[in-house]
Each structure stands twice: as structure tokens, then as C-alpha cells.
N, C-alpha and C positions, 0 to 999 in steps of 0.2 A: 904737466905730469912729470912725474920724475923717478928716480929709477929706485928699488929697494935695495940697500946695501945690506940689509940686517942680512943673518943666517939663517932666517926662519921664511921660509918659501910658502905663499898664501896665496887664495886666490877666494874673493870674497868682500864682504863689506862691513865695517867697524867703526864705530863713530863718525860717520859721514865722509869715511876715506874708502875707496875701491882698491883693492889689491887684485892685480890681472896679470897673466905672463903672456909677452909678448916677445917677438924674433931676437929684440934685445935684451931680453931676461925677465925678471920679476920687477913689475911697475907698481907705483902709485898714485893716485889722483882724484878728487875730488869730485863731486857729482858732475859739476860743470867742468871739468877737464881742466882746469886752470893751471896755468905754468906752475914749473916748481921754484923760479925767482921770486912770483910774485906770493906764493906760499908764505916762502922763508921771510919776505920781505914786508909786505902788505898790512898794516894795521886790520885791517879788515878779517885780516885769518888768524888773529893771535889765539883765538881757541884751537885753530886747526895747528897749529902747530905744539900747543900745550899738548893734544891729543898724540900728536907724532911721537914727543918727547915719553909720553907712558907707556904709548904702544911697543915701544925700543925697551922700556925699562921691563915691560910686561913679558915681552918676548922673551927678555935674557932668563927671567926668574922660570918660565917655564921650561926651558931648555935644560937649566940647571937643576929643575926636579926630576926631568926625564932621565938625565943623565945620572943624577945621584941613586935611579932605584936600579941601575945594573943589569946585572944578567936576566932578572926577571922579567923585564921589559917586552924583552923581544919574545917571549912564550905567550905572549896575550896581550895585543895591540891593533888597532884599527888604523886605515888609512887615512884618516879623518881627526886623529890626536892630537896633533899641534895647534891645529885652528879651535877643536871643541874646548882642548887647556887653555890656550889662550881667551876663549870669551868668559872661561870661567873665573880665570884670573883677573879679569877687567872689571868684575863683578865683586872680587874681593879689594881689589885697589881701590874700589869706590869707596869701601868701607875704613880709611884711611883719611880722619880729621882734624891731623893733628898738620897736614902739608898741605902747601899751595898746590892750584891745579897746574900742571906740566910736571910737580914733585913728587903727587902720590905714588906711594908704592905697596906691594904687593905684600911685603913683610909688616907692614903697620897693620894692612887688613888682617892679617892673622893674627894678631898678638890679640885681638877682638874674638868674642864667642862666636857672633856671629860668621867671623872669616872663618874659622876652624870647623864651624859648622856648614858651610858653603861645600870645603874640601873634602870633607868625608864624605866616604862612602863612592867617593870617584871611581868609577869604574874606566880602565885605559882600552878597554873592546866594549865598543858599546855596542857591537853584537853580542855580546855576551853577558848580563849584569850577573853579578853573584846571586841578588833577590832571584832569577830567573832559574840559576842552575844547582846552586845549594838549597838543600830544602829541610837544614838541619840546621839547630842553635847551637853557638861557640860562647867560649867566653875565651876574653884575652887579660891579661895580664901585663899592664903596661909598665910593671917595675921590671921587668923579665924578659917580655916582650912573648912568651909562650899562649899558646892557642891551645884549648882545650876543646873537643867535638864529642860529648860522652853519648855511648849505645848508636852508632853513627851507623847506618844501615845502606849501604851504598846503591843499590840495587833499588830501594825505595825511596830517597831522599837526594837523588842525584838526576837533573835534563843531562842526559849523557848521547853522542849520536851514535848513528848505526855502525856497527864492526867494532868499535871499543869493549876491551875486555878490561879493562885496568884504570882506575883515575890516579891520579899524582896530587897529593897534597903537600904544598910548603910556604911559608909562613918567610918574611922579610921584616928587619930592623931598621931604618934608615935615620939618620943623624944629619940635618941639612940648616946650616946658616946660611940663608939667603944673604945676608949683609958682606960677609967675607967672602964667599963662592965657596966656600968647605964641608965636604960630606963625608960621612962615612958608611959603609952599610955593611948587614952579617944578615945571614940567611941560615934556614935549618937546611937538616940533608932532606932529599925528597923520600916522600911517604906514599907509594905505591902501593895501592890495595885494590885485589879484584873486586870487579863488580856483579857482585851477589848479594844473598841473603843474609848474610852472617853479619848480627852484631857487633861491634867492637869499638874500644875508646880509642881515641886519634889524639898524641900529643904530639905539639910541633914544638921543637925548641930551636930556637937561633941559638948559633955558635959565640956568640957574644953580644955583648949590648954597647953599643957604641954610645959615649958620652961627651959633653961639651956644649958651649953657647948654641941658641936656633932653637929646630924644633925638632921632635922626635915624631916620625911616619911609621905605621902598623900597617903592614901588606901579607893580604891572602893570596896566592897563587893554586888556581884548579885546573891541571889540564887534565888528556886524556890520552892512553895508549890500547893500543892493540897488539898483544903475545901472541907470536907464530914462533913457533920449534922452540919455546924457551926463552926468545928475546923480545924486549922490549920496544915498540915501533913509537914513536910521539905521533899522533896524528894532525896534530897542527890544525886542528877545525877553528876557522875564524868564527864560528857563531856556538861554540862550546867552551873554550879555554877561558879563563876570569883571571884577571888581575883586579883588586879592590884594595883601595886604601880606605881598608877599615876603621883608623883613627887615626888622631894627629894630636901632641900635646907640647 
């Protein structure tokens, strides 16, 4: 067995490798508990070494993606986000058809239509999906990052927690280069709306649109508030607050 030196702390199994927590920290082993020395030197474990190399690369890509989202991420995420994202990025990495085993990259997988389709629609809070919470059609302008929701009736088109009086809608645009590790992000102001039957049109506009090489990610945040004596208090509901990656180009 070997000690996991990655900054990603995982428990579970991926690609024949078992990750677990012990008194000595987070460890990794094969199903049979083979020693680290043998894994790293025995020709019989060449596939395992390739998996470890790609695992490390995937983990770095996942952390970079989460870091790039910035302040929105803390408003709606679940406790298993890192491991869920790692599993998804592993599938995207498998779409890299140009690199040899052990060197396949998430960035190459995302450069395919199939890779983008896998990441598009990702919910950062698995307990609250966008499809389950928001029941209103919206449009996204990828050139400006603007999201529009026409004739939005909050009380009828939202699933919201008991005690909530208002909903906050916010969008974000992230420009992310997996190869250089550079990113920039921009968000719209919070749009706080009463949970009533009044039909309104909502426009969410990011302050800027980051540019450069890499990918453009578009995010939508839905979170709920309770108003008490004129002050809005965030409910921080793990079963209702949504952060969704609605598109990637």
C-alpha cells in the first residue's frame, strides 16, 4: 500500500485502486493490498501505474475547476463533490484519443463534443439539481453570459424549502485554461425576488466576460432566503440551493 500524497482526499474505489483513511493519513492500494514498491516497479503493474498517473492529473483538473468557480461554489455544494467530479472527469479523460495510456488528459477529452456534453449540466450540489428546483425555461447568450427568464412566477416555478420567503438568482462566467492553470471569473449581482405569484422577467448579467485561451463555463446559482424584519437571511439549504454548469464552450 502507499500513502496518498495528492491534495485530494478520497475514500472508495476507482480503476482498481482503493482509497481509504487510516491513522497514518489517506492511503491507496490495489485490491490485493500489494506494496507500493511493487506497484511502482513490477512490470505486472504497468496498468496500475498508468491509472495512478492519470488519477493525479484528473484530481488536479478537478481542483482547478472548483477553484475557478470562486465564491459561487460555497453557496451550493455537497460533501461528495470532489469524488463525484473526479469520476466524471475520469470519463472525460477517456475521450482523449490522441495520448497514450498514462498520459491522457481531461483537457483533450473536453475538446470533443462528447466531453463537453458530459460536463454540461453538472450539478455541484447533488441533493438539489437545477431540473428539480427550477421549473422555468431560460435562455443563455454565450457571447455575453446573460441569462434571461421570461414571465417567471416564483411561487409556481420553483421548489423551495419551508420558511423561504425569497429566492436569489445569480449567474457566473468562468474562463478556464486547464493547460496553463489560469482562470478568470465574473458574476452578476444577486437578483433577490419574493416567492409570490407575480410574473416577472429576470435578466442576469455578469459584470464582465473573461476571455483568452481555454474554455468558457456558464453557471447558474439558485439559493433561498428568509426575510425577518426587513433583513434577508440565507437558508443555506443543502436540499434546495442549486449551482449548475449550464453550458461550456
